C-alpha positions in Angstrom: 5.2 9.0 -18.2 5.7 10.5 -21.7 5.5 14.2 -22.1 3.8 15.3 -25.3 4.1 18.7 -27.0 1.7 21.2 -25.4 -0.5 21.6 -28.4 -1.2 17.8 -28.6 -1.5 17.5 -24.9 -4.0 20.4 -24.8 -6.0 19.0 -27.6 -6.3 15.6 -25.8 -7.2 17.3 -22.5 -9.9 19.4 -24.1 -11.2 16.5 -26.0 -11.8 14.6 -22.8 -13.0 17.6 -20.8 -15.7 18.8 -23.3 -18.2 16.0 -22.8 -18.1 16.2 -19.0 -17.4 19.8 -18.3 -21.0 21.0 -17.8 -21.8 18.0 -15.5 -18.7 18.7 -13.5 -19.7 22.3 -13.1 -23.2 21.3 -11.9 -21.6 18.8 -9.5 -19.3 21.6 -8.1 -22.3 23.9 -7.8 -24.4 21.3 -6.0 -21.7 20.6 -3.4 -20.6 24.1 -2.8 -24.0 25.7 -3.1 -22.5 29.0 -4.3 -21.7 30.1 -7.8 -18.5 31.8 -6.9 -17.2 28.9 -4.8 -18.2 26.4 -7.6 -16.2 28.5 -10.2 -13.2 28.6 -7.9 -13.5 24.9 -7.2 -13.7 24.1 -10.9 -10.7 26.3 -11.7 -8.7 24.6 -9.0 -9.8 21.2 -10.2 -8.9 21.9 -13.8 -5.4 23.1 -12.7 -4.9 19.9 -10.8 -6.2 17.8 -13.7 -3.9 19.6 -16.1 -0.9 19.2 -13.8 -1.5 15.4 -13.5 -2.9 14.8 -17.0 0.2 12.9 -18.1 -0.2 10.5 -15.1 -3.7 9.5 -16.3 -3.2 6.0 -17.7 -6.7 5.4 -19.0 -8.7 8.1 -20.9 -11.9 6.4 -19.8 -11.0 7.3 -16.2 -10.9 11.1 -16.9 -14.5 11.7 -15.7 -14.1 9.7 -12.5 -10.8 11.4 -11.8 -12.3 14.9 -12.4 -15.2 14.2 -10.0 -12.7 12.8 -7.5 -10.5 15.9 -7.7 -13.6 18.2 -7.3 -14.8 16.2 -4.3 -11.4 16.1 -2.6 -10.7 19.8 -3.2 -14.2 20.7 -1.8 -13.4 18.6 1.3 -10.2 20.5 1.8 -12.1 23.8 1.4 -14.8 22.7 3.8 -12.3 21.8 6.5 -10.4 25.1 5.9 -13.3 27.5 5.7 -16.2 25.7 7.5 -18.6 26.8 4.9 -22.2 27.7 5.7 -24.9 25.2 4.8 -27.5 27.8 3.7 -28.5 27.2 0.1 -27.8 30.2 -2.2 -30.9 31.9 -3.6 -31.5 30.8 -7.1 -29.0 28.0 -7.1 -31.6 25.4 -8.0 -31.9 27.0 -11.4 -28.1 26.9 -11.9 -27.8 23.3 -10.8 -30.6 22.1 -13.1 -29.3 24.3 -15.9 -32.6 26.0 -16.7 -35.5 28.1 -15.4 -38.3 26.2 -13.6 -42.0 27.1 -13.1 -42.7 28.5 -9.6 -44.4 25.4 -8.3 -41.6 23.1 -9.4 -39.0 25.6 -7.9 -40.8 25.3 -4.5 -40.7 21.5 -4.7 -37.0 21.6 -5.8 -36.2 23.8 -2.8 -37.9 21.3 -0.4 -36.0 18.4 -2.0 -32.7 20.3 -1.9 -33.1 21.2 1.8 -33.8 17.5 2.5 -30.7 16.5 0.5 -28.6 19.2 2.3 -29.6 17.7 5.7 -28.0 14.3 4.7 -24.5 13.4 6.0 -21.8 14.6 3.7 -20.9 11.2 2.1 -24.6 10.2 1.6 -25.4 13.7 0.1 -22.4 13.4 -2.3 -23.4 9.8 -3.3 -27.0 10.8 -3.9 -26.0 13.8 -6.1 -23.5 11.8 -8.1 -25.9 8.9 -8.6 -29.3 10.6 -9.1 -28.3 13.9 -10.6 -25.1 13.2 -12.5 -25.9 9.5 -13.4 -22.5 8.2 -12.3 -22.4 4.4 -11.9 -22.0 3.1 -8.3 -18.6 1.8 -9.1 -17.4 5.2 -10.2 -18.9 6.8 -7.1 -17.0 4.3 -5.0 -13.8 5.4 -6.7 -14.7 9.1 -6.1 -15.5 8.5 -2.4 -12.6 6.0 -2.0 -14.7 3.3 -0.6 -16.3 0.0 -1.6 -19.2 -0.4 -4.0 -21.2 -1.9 -1.1 -20.5 1.2 1.0 -21.9 3.4 -1.7 -25.0 1.1 -2.1 -25.7 1.3 1.7 -25.2 5.1 1.7 -27.7 5.4 -1.2 -30.2 3.1 0.4 -30.0 4.9 3.8 -30.2 8.3 2.1 -33.2 7.3 0.1 -35.0 6.1 3.2 -34.1 9.3 5.1 -35.3 11.4 2.1 -38.5 9.4 1.8 -39.3 10.0 5.5 -38.5 13.7 5.3 -40.5 14.2 2.1 -43.4 12.1 3.3 -43.2 9.5 0.6 -45.5 6.6 1.6 -44.6 4.2 -1.1 -44.2 0.7 0.3 -41.2 0.1 -2.0 -38.2 -0.9 0.0 -34.8 0.6 -0.9 -32.5 -2.3 -1.1 -28.7 -2.1 -2.0 -29.2 -4.9 -4.4 -31.5 -2.7 -6.5 -28.5 -0.6 -7.4 -26.5 -1.6 -10.4 -22.7 -1.1 -10.4 -22.9 -0.1 -14.0 -25.8 2.4 -14.0 
């Protein structure tokens, strides 16, 4: 571990953080379902990232590490505070990052409620894959499991969501349809 002068270290940290910051914020918002909790979670995650920044061996792993830290800190908070599962009013707009027409907002609320009903690991995998476009391999790192486990979680979650949302498409959700790179 080499310690760099603070200004250079700060520049490198911010350079890696800028491209992923808004996605990380949306991820925090989507798993906490509260603006204040998401802000607290992001602040705590950035403190952890800063403290361990010199331990990061590969700059390409910054995004995965950030999402992992957010996920793990949220799990600790969940166990500690037993957060409520009610979705905060207006949170759909914050997660999507823009205002939506009323009919789409109603649809988003229905989908969000269906996603919220999924088991925690499946919900997290769906959000990371479908909303934040993380590759399956990175989700496996975030969730500290195998790529196959993530694929199975996604397949089962999609089947559950299709049933809850009344999707009648005959397309089968197979774990082999998921790419480890997309």
